N, CA, C and O atoms as a printed pandas DataFrame, in Angstrom:
     atom_number atom_name residue_name chain_id  residue_number  x_coord  y_coord  z_coord
0              1         N          MET        A               1   77.913  -11.595  -24.727
1              2        CA          MET        A               1   77.097  -11.905  -23.574
2              3         C          MET        A               1   78.029  -12.198  -22.397
3              4         O          MET        A               1   79.085  -12.805  -22.569
4              5         N          HIS        A               2   77.636  -11.771  -21.226
5              6        CA          HIS        A               2   78.381  -11.996  -19.991
6              7         C          HIS        A               2   77.609  -13.000  -19.143
7              8         O          HIS        A               2   76.386  -12.907  -19.037
8              9         N          SER        A               3   78.302  -13.951  -18.543
9             10        CA          SER        A               3   77.652  -14.966  -17.706
10            11         C          SER        A               3   78.278  -14.991  -16.330
11            12         O          SER        A               3   79.464  -14.709  -16.162
12            13         N          THR        A               4   77.458  -15.336  -15.342
13            14        CA          THR        A               4   77.963  -15.605  -14.003
14            15         C          THR        A               4   77.429  -16.965  -13.568
15            16         O          THR        A               4   76.345  -17.383  -13.974
16            17         N          LEU        A               5   78.207  -17.643  -12.739
17            18        CA          LEU        A               5   77.813  -18.935  -12.214
18            19         C          LEU        A               5   78.022  -18.907  -10.709
19            20         O          LEU        A               5   79.153  -18.828  -10.230
20            21         N          ILE        A               6   76.929  -18.974   -9.974
21            22        CA          ILE        A               6   76.988  -19.012   -8.516
22            23         C          ILE        A               6   76.899  -20.468   -8.078
23            24         O          ILE        A               6   76.055  -21.222   -8.561
24            25         N          VAL        A               7   77.773  -20.854   -7.163
25            26        CA          VAL        A               7   77.806  -22.209   -6.627
26            27         C          VAL        A               7   77.479  -22.133   -5.141
27            28         O          VAL        A               7   78.056  -21.326   -4.411
28            29         N          ALA        A               8   76.553  -22.974   -4.699
29            30        CA          ALA        A               8   76.170  -23.013   -3.291
30            31         C          ALA        A               8   75.737  -24.434   -2.950
31            32         O          ALA        A               8   75.832  -25.344   -3.773
32            33         N          ARG        A               9   75.268  -24.601   -1.740
33            34        CA          ARG        A               9   74.733  -25.891   -1.308
34            35         C          ARG        A               9   73.211  -25.772   -1.253
35            36         O          ARG        A               9   72.676  -24.737   -0.858
36            37         N          MET        A              10   72.519  -26.843   -1.653
37            38        CA          MET        A              10   71.062  -26.820   -1.681
38            39         C          MET        A              10   70.520  -28.046   -0.964
39            40         O          MET        A              10   71.024  -29.156   -1.134
40            41         N          ASP        A              11   69.489  -27.830   -0.162
41            42        CA          ASP        A              11   68.839  -28.953    0.504
42            43         C          ASP        A              11   68.281  -29.913   -0.549
43            44         O          ASP        A              11   67.598  -29.484   -1.479
44            45         N          PRO        A              12   68.566  -31.199   -0.407
45            46        CA          PRO        A              12   68.030  -32.179   -1.354
46            47         C          PRO        A              12   66.497  -32.105   -1.393
47            48         O          PRO        A              12   65.844  -31.950   -0.361
48            49         N          GLY        A              13   65.957  -32.216   -2.569
49            50        CA          GLY        A              13   64.508  -32.210   -2.721
50            51         C          GLY        A              13   63.871  -30.835   -2.737
51            52         O          GLY        A              13   62.645  -30.733   -2.786
52            53         N          SER        A              14   64.660  -29.780   -2.697
53            54        CA          SER        A              14   64.079  -28.439   -2.663
54            55         C          SER        A              14   64.061  -27.753   -4.027
55            56         O          SER        A              14   63.709  -26.577   -4.119
56            57         N          SER        A              15   64.431  -28.460   -5.074
57            58        CA          SER        A              15   64.510  -27.829   -6.391
58            59         C          SER        A              15   63.172  -27.264   -6.859
59            60         O          SER        A              15   63.145  -26.223   -7.515
60            61         N          VAL        A              16   62.077  -27.920   -6.540
61            62        CA          VAL        A              16   60.757  -27.427   -6.939
62            63         C          VAL        A              16   60.467  -26.094   -6.244
63            64         O          VAL        A              16   59.963  -25.163   -6.873
64            65         N          ASP        A              17   60.781  -26.001   -4.958
65            66        CA          ASP        A              17   60.556  -24.756   -4.210
66            67         C          ASP        A              17   61.429  -23.624   -4.739
67            68         O          ASP        A              17   60.962  -22.497   -4.906
68            69         N          VAL        A              18   62.687  -23.925   -5.000
69            70        CA          VAL        A              18   63.608  -22.910   -5.507
70            71         C          VAL        A              18   63.169  -22.458   -6.894
71            72         O          VAL        A              18   63.174  -21.262   -7.183
72            73         N          ALA        A              19   62.792  -23.390   -7.748
73            74        CA          ALA        A              19   62.321  -23.034   -9.095
74            75         C          ALA        A              19   61.088  -22.144   -9.027
75            76         O          ALA        A              19   60.964  -21.200   -9.808
76            77         N          LYS        A              20   60.186  -22.430   -8.115
77            78        CA          LYS        A              20   58.969  -21.612   -7.959
78            79         C          LYS        A              20   59.311  -20.188   -7.535
79            80         O          LYS        A              20   58.738  -19.228   -8.051
80            81         N          LEU        A              21   60.248  -20.051   -6.590
81            82        CA          LEU        A              21   60.659  -18.714   -6.157
82            83         C          LEU        A              21   61.223  -17.911   -7.326
83            84         O          LEU        A              21   60.886  -16.739   -7.497
84            85         N          PHE        A              22   62.078  -18.538   -8.127
85            86        CA          PHE        A              22   62.647  -17.825   -9.264
86            87         C          PHE        A              22   61.622  -17.597  -10.368
87            88         O          PHE        A              22   61.674  -16.576  -11.053
88            89         N          SER        A              23   60.706  -18.516  -10.547
89            90        CA          SER        A              23   59.658  -18.327  -11.546
90            91         C          SER        A              23   58.832  -17.089  -11.217
91            92         O          SER        A              23   58.544  -16.274  -12.093
92            93         N          ASP        A              24   58.456  -16.956   -9.956
93            94        CA          ASP        A              24   57.701  -15.772   -9.532
94            95         C          ASP        A              24   58.531  -14.499   -9.697
95            96         O          ASP        A              24   58.031  -13.481  -10.176
96            97         N          PHE        A              25   59.790  -14.564   -9.300
97            98        CA          PHE        A              25   60.694  -13.413   -9.397
98            99         C          PHE        A              25   60.888  -12.995  -10.862
99           100         O          PHE        A              25   60.882  -11.808  -11.188
100          101         N          ASP        A              26   61.059  -13.989  -11.730
101          102        CA          ASP        A              26   61.341  -13.700  -13.137
102          103         C          ASP        A              26   60.122  -13.195  -13.905
103          104         O          ASP        A              26   60.264  -12.702  -15.024
104          105         N          ARG        A              27   58.937  -13.309  -13.329
105          106        CA          ARG        A              27   57.743  -12.736  -13.952
106          107         C          ARG        A              27   57.615  -11.238  -13.658
107          108         O          ARG        A              27   56.753  -10.570  -14.227
108          109         N          THR        A              28   58.453  -10.714  -12.787
109          110        CA          THR        A              28   58.453   -9.271  -12.508
110          111         C          THR        A              28   59.404   -8.590  -13.491
111          112         O          THR        A              28   59.976   -9.249  -14.360
112          113         N          GLU        A              29   59.572   -7.292  -13.358
113          114        CA          GLU        A              29   60.520   -6.585  -14.224
114          115         C          GLU        A              29   61.951   -6.668  -13.703
115          116         O          GLU        A              29   62.859   -6.095  -14.305
116          117         N          MET        A              30   62.166   -7.379  -12.584
117          118        CA          MET        A              30   63.503   -7.452  -11.993
118          119         C          MET        A              30   64.566   -8.024  -12.932
119          120         O          MET        A              30   65.658   -7.460  -12.991
120          121         N          PRO        A              31   64.315   -9.103  -13.667
121          122        CA          PRO        A              31   65.371   -9.569  -14.576
122          123         C          PRO        A              31   65.794   -8.486  -15.572
123          124         O          PRO        A              31   66.982   -8.312  -15.841
124          125         N          HIS        A              32   64.815   -7.761  -16.114
125          126        CA          HIS        A              32   65.144   -6.681  -17.046
126          127         C          HIS        A              32   65.957   -5.596  -16.337
127          128         O          HIS        A              32   66.939   -5.092  -16.881
128          129         N          ARG        A              33   65.545   -5.248  -15.137
129          130        CA          ARG        A              33   66.257   -4.218  -14.372
130          131         C          ARG        A              33   67.708   -4.625  -14.106
131          132         O          ARG        A              33   68.605   -3.782  -14.087
132          133         N          MET        A              34   67.927   -5.924  -13.901
133          134        CA          MET        A              34   69.268   -6.424  -13.622
134          135         C          MET        A              34   70.064   -6.704  -14.899
135          136         O          MET        A              34   71.263   -6.976  -14.833
136          137         N          GLY        A              35   69.410   -6.640  -16.056
137          138        CA          GLY        A              35   70.087   -6.930  -17.315
138          139         C          GLY        A              35   70.168   -8.413  -17.632
139          140         O          GLY        A              35   70.966   -8.821  -18.476
140          141         N          THR        A              36   69.352   -9.226  -16.967
141          142        CA          THR        A              36   69.376  -10.674  -17.154
142          143         C          THR        A              36   68.673  -11.066  -18.448
143          144         O          THR        A              36   67.544  -10.649  -18.710
144          145         N          ARG        A              37   69.362  -11.875  -19.253
145          146        CA          ARG        A              37   68.758  -12.406  -20.481
146          147         C          ARG        A              37   68.290  -13.843  -20.295
147          148         O          ARG        A              37   67.310  -14.269  -20.906
148          149         N          ARG        A              38   68.997  -14.590  -19.445
149          150        CA          ARG        A              38   68.638  -15.985  -19.236
150          151         C          ARG        A              38   69.133  -16.419  -17.855
151          152         O          ARG        A              38   70.208  -16.019  -17.407
152          153         N          ARG        A              39   68.324  -17.242  -17.197
153          154        CA          ARG        A              39   68.703  -17.827  -15.906
154          155         C          ARG        A              39   68.484  -19.336  -16.010
155          156         O          ARG        A              39   67.440  -19.788  -16.479
156          157         N          GLN        A              40   69.464  -20.100  -15.576
157          158        CA          GLN        A              40   69.345  -21.548  -15.530
158          159         C          GLN        A              40   69.808  -22.023  -14.160
159          160         O          GLN        A              40   70.831  -21.565  -13.650
160          161         N          LEU        A              41   69.055  -22.937  -13.572
161          162        CA          LEU        A              41   69.395  -23.488  -12.266
162          163         C          LEU        A              41   69.684  -24.973  -12.425
163          164         O          LEU        A              41   68.962  -25.691  -13.116
164          165         N          PHE        A              42   70.753  -25.421  -11.773
165          166        CA          PHE        A              42   71.155  -26.823  -11.830
166          167         C          PHE        A              42   71.415  -27.314  -10.414
167          168         O          PHE        A              42   71.752  -26.536   -9.521
168          169         N          GLU        A              43   71.253  -28.619  -10.227
169          170        CA          GLU        A              43   71.628  -29.235   -8.958
170          171         C          GLU        A              43   72.420  -30.491   -9.243
171          172         O          GLU        A              43   72.206  -31.172  -10.247
172          173         N          TYR        A              44   73.338  -30.785   -8.341
173          174        CA          TYR        A              44   74.129  -32.008   -8.464
174          175         C          TYR        A              44   74.646  -32.386   -7.072
175          176         O          TYR        A              44   75.485  -31.687   -6.504
176          177         N          ARG        A              45   74.145  -33.480   -6.538
177          178        CA          ARG        A              45   74.616  -34.034   -5.268
178          179         C          ARG        A              45   74.715  -32.993   -4.156
179          180         O          ARG        A              45   75.750  -32.859   -3.504
180          181         N          GLY        A              46   73.642  -32.272   -3.955
181          182        CA          GLY        A              46   73.607  -31.289   -2.878
182          183         C          GLY        A              46   74.213  -29.944   -3.231
183          184         O          GLY        A              46   74.262  -29.043   -2.393
184          185         N          LEU        A              47   74.676  -29.802   -4.468
185          186        CA          LEU        A              47   75.213  -28.524   -4.912
186          187         C          LEU        A              47   74.194  -27.829   -5.800
187          188         O          LEU        A              47   73.400  -28.474   -6.485
188          189         N          TYR        A              48   74.229  -26.530   -5.776
189          190        CA          TYR        A              48   73.316  -25.653   -6.514
190          191         C          TYR        A              48   74.169  -24.803   -7.436
191          192         O          TYR        A              48   75.163  -24.215   -7.010
192          193         N          PHE        A              49   73.777  -24.741   -8.703
193          194        CA          PHE        A              49   74.480  -23.930   -9.698
194          195         C          PHE        A              49   73.467  -22.986  -10.327
195          196         O          PHE        A              49   72.434  -23.415  -10.841
196          197         N          HIS        A              50   73.771  -21.723  -10.280
197          198        CA          HIS        A              50   72.865  -20.680  -10.782
198          199         C          HIS        A              50   73.612  -19.945  -11.891
199          200         O          HIS        A              50   74.470  -19.101  -11.631
200          201         N          LEU        A              51   73.267  -20.284  -13.130
201          202        CA          LEU        A              51   73.893  -19.680  -14.301
202          203         C          LEU        A              51   73.004  -18.554  -14.796
203          204         O          LEU        A              51   71.824  -18.752  -15.084
204          205         N          GLN        A              52   73.587  -17.380  -14.888
205          206        CA          GLN        A              52   72.824  -16.201  -15.302
206          207         C          GLN        A              52   73.580  -15.520  -16.436
207          208         O          GLN        A              52   74.775  -15.249  -16.323
208          209         N          ASP        A              53   72.873  -15.248  -17.530
209          210        CA          ASP        A              53   73.462  -14.585  -18.695
210          211         C          ASP        A              53   72.928  -13.165  -18.791
211          212         O          ASP        A              53   71.746  -12.910  -18.562
212          213         N          PHE        A              54   73.823  -12.248  -19.135
213          214        CA          PHE        A              54   73.503  -10.830  -19.252
214          215         C          PHE        A              54   73.885  -10.342  -20.648
215          216         O          PHE        A              54   74.744  -10.930  -21.306
216          217         N          ASP        A              55   73.247   -9.275  -21.088
217          218        CA          ASP        A              55   73.576   -8.695  -22.394
218          219         C          ASP        A              55   75.051   -8.328  -22.469
219          220         O          ASP        A              55   75.710   -8.588  -23.476
220          221         N          GLU        A              56   75.567   -7.726  -21.407
221          222        CA          GLU        A              56   76.964   -7.288  -21.401
222          223         C          GLU        A              56   77.424   -7.167  -19.959
223          224         O          GLU        A              56   76.620   -7.090  -19.031
224          225         N          ASP        A              57   78.730   -7.153  -19.799
225          226        CA          ASP        A              57   79.301   -6.991  -18.462
226          227         C          ASP        A              57   79.417   -5.501  -18.177
227          228         O          ASP        A              57   80.187   -4.787  -18.819
228          229         N          GLN        A              58   78.648   -5.053  -17.215
229          230        CA          GLN        A              58   78.693   -3.645  -16.837
230          231         C          GLN        A              58   79.310   -3.510  -15.452
231          232         O          GLN        A              58   78.984   -2.591  -14.700
232          233         N          GLY        A              59   80.203   -4.436  -15.126
233          234        CA          GLY        A              59   80.836   -4.405  -13.829
234          235         C          GLY        A              59   79.874   -4.677  -12.692
235          236         O          GLY        A              59   80.150   -4.328  -11.544
236          237         N          GLY        A              60   78.745   -5.298  -13.000
237          238        CA          GLY        A              60   77.770   -5.611  -11.974
238          239         C          GLY        A              60   76.968   -4.412  -11.506
239          240         O          GLY        A              60   76.273   -4.496  -10.493
240          241         N          GLN        A              61   77.047   -3.302  -12.220
241          242        CA          GLN        A              61   76.368   -2.064  -11.820
242          243         C          GLN        A              61   74.868   -2.255  -11.651
243          244         O          GLN        A              61   74.300   -1.836  -10.642
244          245         N          GLN        A              62   74.220   -2.881  -12.626
245          246        CA          GLN        A              62   72.766   -3.058  -12.546
246          247         C          GLN        A              62   72.378   -3.961  -11.379
247          248         O          GLN        A              62   71.379   -3.710  -10.705
248          249         N          ILE        A              63   73.156   -5.003  -11.140
249          250        CA          ILE        A              63   72.849   -5.900  -10.027
250          251         C          ILE        A              63   73.064   -5.180   -8.702
251          252         O          ILE        A              63   72.271   -5.328   -7.773
252          253         N          GLN        A              64   74.129   -4.408   -8.619
253          254        CA          GLN        A              64   74.376   -3.659   -7.386
254          255         C          GLN        A              64   73.219   -2.716   -7.075
255          256         O          GLN        A              64   72.823   -2.572   -5.918
256          257         N          GLU        A              65   72.685   -2.082   -8.097
257          258        CA          GLU        A              65   71.550   -1.182   -7.896
258          259         C          GLU        A              65   70.294   -1.959   -7.522
259          260         O          GLU        A              65   69.515   -1.511   -6.680
260          261         N          ALA        A              66   70.092   -3.117   -8.138
261          262        CA          ALA        A              66   68.894   -3.920   -7.877
262          263         C          ALA        A              66   68.916   -4.553   -6.494
263          264         O          ALA        A              66   67.854   -4.873   -5.961
264          265         N          ARG        A              67   70.080   -4.745   -5.898
265          266        CA          ARG        A              67   70.193   -5.387   -4.583
266          267         C          ARG        A              67   69.415   -4.650   -3.500
267          268         O          ARG        A              67   69.084   -5.236   -2.469
268          269         N          HIS        A              68   69.121   -3.372   -3.722
269          270        CA          HIS        A              68   68.392   -2.582   -2.729
270          271         C          HIS        A              68   66.880   -2.622   -2.954
271          272         O          HIS        A              68   66.116   -2.103   -2.141
272          273         N          ASP        A              69   66.457   -3.230   -4.044
273          274        CA          ASP        A              69   65.027   -3.364   -4.331
274          275         C          ASP        A              69   64.427   -4.404   -3.385
275          276         O          ASP        A              69   65.038   -5.443   -3.135
276          277         N          GLN        A              70   63.246   -4.131   -2.865
277          278        CA          GLN        A              70   62.606   -5.033   -1.913
278          279         C          GLN        A              70   62.398   -6.430   -2.495
279          280         O          GLN        A              70   62.463   -7.409   -1.752
280          281         N          ARG        A              71   62.152   -6.550   -3.789
281          282        CA          ARG        A              71   61.944   -7.876   -4.402
282          283         C          ARG        A              71   63.228   -8.699   -4.391
283          284         O          ARG        A              71   63.188   -9.914   -4.198
284          285         N          PHE        A              72   64.356   -8.047   -4.597
285          286        CA          PHE        A              72   65.656   -8.726   -4.548
286          287         C          PHE        A              72   65.939   -9.177   -3.113
287          288         O          PHE        A              72   66.378  -10.303   -2.875
288          289         N          ILE        A              73   65.682   -8.286   -2.176
289          290        CA          ILE        A              73   65.880   -8.599   -0.760
290          291         C          ILE        A              73   64.973   -9.763   -0.357
291          292         O          ILE        A              73   65.397  -10.663    0.368
292          293         N          GLN        A              74   63.728   -9.742   -0.830
293          294        CA          GLN        A              74   62.766  -10.782   -0.464
294          295         C          GLN        A              74   63.151  -12.145   -1.007
295          296         O          GLN        A              74   63.083  -13.136   -0.281
296          297         N          ILE        A              75   63.558  -12.216   -2.276
297          298        CA          ILE        A              75   63.919  -13.541   -2.811
298          299         C          ILE        A              75   65.155  -14.070   -2.107
299          300         O          ILE        A              75   65.277  -15.277   -1.895
300          301         N          SER        A              76   66.068  -13.191   -1.743
301          302        CA          SER        A              76   67.248  -13.633   -0.992
302          303         C          SER        A              76   66.831  -14.260    0.336
303          304         O          SER        A              76   67.371  -15.292    0.736
304          305         N          GLU        A              77   65.884  -13.646    1.007
305          306        CA          GLU        A              77   65.372  -14.187    2.276
306          307         C          GLU        A              77   64.608  -15.495    2.054
307          308         O          GLU        A              77   64.765  -16.451    2.814
308          309         N          ASP        A              78   63.784  -15.526    1.014
309          310        CA          ASP        A              78   62.969  -16.712    0.732
310          311         C          ASP        A              78   63.820  -17.932    0.378
311          312         O          ASP        A              78   63.401  -19.067    0.609
312          313         N          LEU        A              79   65.010  -17.708   -0.181
313          314        CA          LEU        A              79   65.887  -18.810   -0.572
314          315         C          LEU        A              79   66.669  -19.396    0.608
315          316         O          LEU        A              79   67.170  -20.517    0.522
316          317         N          LYS        A              80   66.773  -18.655    1.694
317          318        CA          LYS        A              80   67.611  -19.094    2.825
318          319         C          LYS        A              80   67.277  -20.484    3.369
319          320         O          LYS        A              80   68.201  -21.212    3.732
320          321         N          PRO        A              81   66.007  -20.891    3.443
321          322        CA          PRO        A              81   65.751  -22.252    3.951
322          323         C          PRO        A              81   66.262  -23.362    3.022
323          324         O          PRO        A              81   66.404  -24.510    3.445
324          325         N          PHE        A              82   66.534  -23.021    1.768
325          326        CA          PHE        A              82   66.897  -24.023    0.774
326          327         C          PHE        A              82   68.353  -23.959    0.327
327          328         O          PHE        A              82   68.958  -24.983    0.011
328          329         N          ILE        A              83   68.911  -22.752    0.302
329          330        CA          ILE        A              83   70.248  -22.533   -0.254
330          331         C          ILE        A              83   71.152  -21.967    0.836
331          332         O          ILE        A              83   70.759  -21.062    1.572
332          333         N          GLU        A              84   72.366  -22.508    0.932
333          334        CA          GLU        A              84   73.337  -21.923    1.855
334          335         C          GLU        A              84   74.669  -21.772    1.136
335          336         O          GLU        A              84   74.940  -22.458    0.150
336          337         N          ALA        A              85   75.474  -20.888    1.628
337          338        CA          ALA        A              85   76.772  -20.622    1.005
338          339         C          ALA        A              85   77.597  -21.901    0.925
339          340         O          ALA        A              85   77.530  -22.752    1.812
340          341         N          TYR        A              86   78.358  -22.024   -0.127
341          342        CA          TYR        A              86   79.246  -23.177   -0.272
342          343         C          TYR        A              86   80.245  -23.194    0.878
343          344         O          TYR        A              86   80.524  -24.245    1.455
344          345         N          ASP        A              87   80.779  -22.025    1.204
345          346        CA          ASP        A              87   81.710  -21.886    2.325
346          347         C          ASP        A              87   81.232  -20.732    3.204
347          348         O          ASP        A              87   81.631  -19.588    2.987
348          349         N          PRO        A              88   80.388  -21.016    4.188
349          350        CA          PRO        A              88   79.822  -19.944    5.016
350          351         C          PRO        A              88   80.868  -19.075    5.711
351          352         O          PRO        A              88   80.598  -17.913    6.015
352          353         N          ALA        A              89   82.041  -19.613    5.961
353          354        CA          ALA        A              89   83.080  -18.854    6.658
354          355         C          ALA        A              89   83.618  -17.701    5.817
355          356         O          ALA        A              89   84.103  -16.711    6.365
356          357         N          THR        A              90   83.539  -17.818    4.498
357          358        CA          THR        A              90   84.107  -16.772    3.635
358          359         C          THR        A              90   83.055  -15.981    2.867
359          360         O          THR        A              90   83.396  -15.032    2.161
360          361         N          TRP        A              91   81.766  -16.359    2.992
361          362        CA          TRP        A              91   80.720  -15.718    2.203
362          363         C          TRP        A              91   80.300  -14.388    2.813
363          364         O          TRP        A              91   79.945  -14.313    3.989
364          365         N          ARG        A              92   80.347  -13.328    1.985
365          366        CA          ARG        A              92   79.860  -12.006    2.380
366          367         C          ARG        A              92   78.824  -11.494    1.387
367          368         O          ARG        A              92   77.945  -10.712    1.748
368          369         N          SER        A              93   78.929  -11.934    0.141
369          370        CA          SER        A              93   77.997  -11.508   -0.904
370          371         C          SER        A              93   78.009  -12.559   -2.003
371          372         O          SER        A              93   78.873  -13.436   -1.999
372          373         N          PRO        A              94   77.061  -12.492   -2.956
373          374        CA          PRO        A              94   77.058  -13.468   -4.050
374          375         C          PRO        A              94   78.389  -13.533   -4.811
375          376         O          PRO        A              94   78.724  -14.576   -5.373
376          377         N          ALA        A              95   79.138  -12.446   -4.835
377          378        CA          ALA        A              95   80.434  -12.451   -5.521
378          379         C          ALA        A              95   81.378  -13.487   -4.911
379          380         O          ALA        A              95   82.251  -14.010   -5.603
380          381         N          ASP        A              96   81.211  -13.786   -3.633
381          382        CA          ASP        A              96   82.068  -14.774   -2.970
382          383         C          ASP        A              96   81.711  -16.199   -3.353
383          384         O          ASP        A              96   82.430  -17.130   -2.989
384          385         N          ALA        A              97   80.620  -16.389   -4.076
385          386        CA          ALA        A              97   80.188  -17.721   -4.479
386          387         C          ALA        A              97   80.248  -17.915   -5.988
387          388         O          ALA        A              97   79.783  -18.933   -6.501
388          389         N          MET        A              98   80.817  -16.947   -6.704
389          390        CA          MET        A              98   80.853  -17.034   -8.165
390          391         C          MET        A              98   82.069  -17.809   -8.637
391          392         O          MET        A              98   83.208  -17.530   -8.263
392          393         N          ALA        A              99   81.780  -18.792   -9.473
393          394        CA          ALA        A              99   82.854  -19.560  -10.080
394          395         C          ALA        A              99   83.617  -18.663  -11.055
395          396         O          ALA        A              99   83.050  -17.737  -11.637
396          397         N          GLN        A             100   84.892  -18.947  -11.223
397          398        CA          GLN        A             100   85.731  -18.182  -12.142
398          399         C          GLN        A             100   85.920  -18.972  -13.431
399          400         O          GLN        A             100   86.411  -20.100  -13.413
400          401         N          ARG        A             101   85.527  -18.372  -14.538
401          402        CA          ARG        A             101   85.701  -19.037  -15.832
402          403         C          ARG        A             101   87.190  -19.116  -16.143
403          404         O          ARG        A             101   87.917  -18.134  -15.992
404          405         N          PHE        A             102   87.634  -20.278  -16.574
405          406        CA          PHE        A             102   89.035  -20.418  -16.961
406          407         C          PHE        A             102   89.204  -20.934  -18.379
407          408         O          PHE        A             102   90.330  -21.119  -18.840
408          409         N          TYR        A             103   88.092  -21.171  -19.082
409          410        CA          TYR        A             103   88.151  -21.571  -20.486
410          411         C          TYR        A             103   86.807  -21.258  -21.119
411          412         O          TYR        A             103   85.762  -21.411  -20.487
412          413         N          ASN        A             104   86.837  -20.826  -22.352
413          414        CA          ASN        A             104   85.599  -20.525  -23.080
414          415         C          ASN        A             104   85.795  -20.884  -24.547
415          416         O          ASN        A             104   86.836  -20.576  -25.128
416          417         N          TRP        A             105   84.811  -21.527  -25.143
417          418        CA          TRP        A             105   84.803  -21.843  -26.563
418          419         C          TRP        A             105   83.427  -21.563  -27.098
419          420         O          TRP        A             105   82.426  -21.843  -26.438
420          421         N          GLU        A             106   83.367  -21.005  -28.308
421          422        CA          GLU        A             106   82.087  -20.757  -28.974
422          423         C          GLU        A             106   82.201  -21.196  -30.415
423          424         O          GLU        A             106   83.251  -21.046  -31.040
424          425         N          ALA        A             107   81.122  -21.738  -30.938
425          426        CA          ALA        A             107   81.083  -22.125  -32.350
426          427         C          ALA        A             107   81.129  -20.873  -33.213
427          428         O          ALA        A             107   80.566  -19.840  -32.851
428          429         N          SER        A             108   81.781  -20.965  -34.324
429          430        CA          SER        A             108   81.825  -19.810  -35.224
430          431         C          SER        A             108   80.483  -19.656  -35.914
431          432         O          SER        A             108   79.743  -20.620  -36.109
432          433         N          ALA        A             109   80.192  -18.427  -36.274
433          434        CA          ALA        A             109   78.875  -18.102  -36.847
434          435         C          ALA        A             109   78.659  -18.683  -38.212
435          436         O          ALA        A             109   77.599  -18.488  -38.806
């Protein structure tokens, strides 16, 4: 499984609104189209963490293709009042907000 973790800033008290936007989005076929198996959202002291798990790492191909879908564009717009880039000066795409894994451990089967 491949995971990504996006880090951003979130307006305090907006977690219910953000969760609703993703709940509506995840009821469409978009998660399947993007290869998403699981999405988890976290907040901590004004920070937003978006953990997304995929079946496999395909170099982001499915996400790149989905970025042009109107539903993807719409949720990105709908999130703007609540979520902002961690560092707006360097943000150009979600890839600029992805944390880099530096350690991984898994229990043996």
